[in-house]
N, C-alpha and C positions, 0 to 999 in steps of 0.2 A: 699789292705786289709793288714794292719799292724798287725802282730802277735807278742806278747811278748813270748820269749822263756826263761824258768826259771826252777829251780829245783822243783820237785814235793813236795807237802805238804800233811800231813795226810788227810786233808779235801778233797783232790783230788780223793781219792780212788774210790768213787762211780762213778764219771764222767768218770774216766779212764777205769774202769771195763766195763762201758757201751760202750765206744769207742772200746774196744776189741771186743765186740759183733757185732759191725758194720763191722769190718774188717776181721774177721776170721770165718770159718765154725765151727759148734759145736764141731767137733772132734779135733780141734786145740785150743780150748779155755780152759783157766784155770778157775777153780772154784774161787769164791771170796777169799777163804782162801789161795789158792795157789798163786793167783795174788797178794794178800797183802804181802805174804812172799817174793815175788820177789821185790816188791816195797821197803820193808824194807831193803833187802839185797843190793839194788841198790843205797842206799844213797850216794850222791856225784857223781853218774854217770848218772842216768836217767834224762830226760828232759821232760817238758810239754810245749805245745804251747797253748796260750789262746788269744782269741779275745773278746773284750768287757767283760772281766772277766769270760769268759766261755771257758773251755778246748775244743780245737778242734783237738788236736793231742798229741801224746806222743811217746817217745822211751824209752824202758825199757832195761837197760843193767847193768851188774854187773861183778865183778871179778869172774873168774871161772878157772877150769883146762882145758888146751888145749885138744881139740878133745874128750871132755867128756860132751856134752851138756845135761843139765838136761831134764828129760822127761816132757812132757806136763802134766799139772794138778797134779803136785807133790809139796808139801810144802817143801820149801828149808830152810836149816839152814845155818849159816855162814860157809864159806868154810874151810874145813880141808883136810888134805891129801897132799901127795907129787906130784910134777909135775909142769911143766911150767904154770904160771898164765897168763891168757889172759882176755880181756874185752869180755864177751859173750853178744852179742846183742840178747836179748830174743824176743822182738817184737817191731814193729813200726806200729802205727795206726794214720791215718789222716782222719778226718770226711769228708763226702761228701761236706760239706759246704766249706772246705778249700783245696780240691783237685785241682791240677793244679796251685797252688800258689808258688811252690818251698819250701813249708814248710817241706816236708819230708827231703829234702836235708839239710835244716837248722838244723833240729833236729839231723840228722846223724853227721853233722859237730860239733855240740855242744857236743854230747856224746863222739865222738872220742877225742876231746880236753880234756874233763873231764878224760878220760882214760889215756891220756898222762900225765896230771897233777898228776894222781894217781900212776904214775910210771910204768904203763903197756906199753908193746911194740907192742902187736898184738891185733887184734880183730877177732873174729870168729862168725859165725851165720849159721843157717839153713835158706836158702832162700826157701820159700814156692813156689809151682808151679806158674810160671809166673812172679815171682818177681826178678829173676836173672838179668834181664836187668837193673833194677833200681840199684841193688847192684853193678853191674859192673861199672855203671856210678859213683858210690861212691868210686871206687877204689878197690873193693873186687874181688877176683879171685876164681874160683872153685878149691878146694883142692882134691888131691887124698886121699882117706880114706881106712882104713882097712875094711874087710868084716863086722865086727860087727857094726861099725859105719855106714856103707852103709845101713845095714838093719834098723838101727834106723832112719836114714834120710828118707828112703822110707815110714816110717809111716806118714810122713807129706804129702804124695801124690806123684803120678807119676810126675816126673820132679823136685822134690825138690833136692836141692844141698847143700853141705856143702862148705862154702866159708870163706875166711880169707883175711886179709891185715895187713900190718905194720901200726903202728900208727906213 
């Protein structure tokens, strides 16, 4: 099954929003408005996978401040403020139709390369419970975090981890 990996387009919004619903429980989903704000912010970083001109996966990532992940279901504005900039991987979703094809890894590779091209040197993310094994295979490691960030990460569920890696 050959998938095309490409930059997202405006017309992808509805399909990608639906894929989010397939992959994440309701408590971890963004509203359409919040999801759209992340997609706009992610221009140049995020990637979409399509088969037969139908979206079957995406990875949503954008420049952000290190160790300050945005809260779920909040509308994001362009980054402002001081601090080290990183590539924040907001979420990854692959449809059941494309699971087991290596597509998740291809999407991660593409977004990490986009981050490098954008001048970023690190990537960070919150691994939802059960996803840490995948992210470790992608080169991410669990990071020690301050108590306030640890509390925020726990909102993603028991076993959620804050992870990072060099680009």
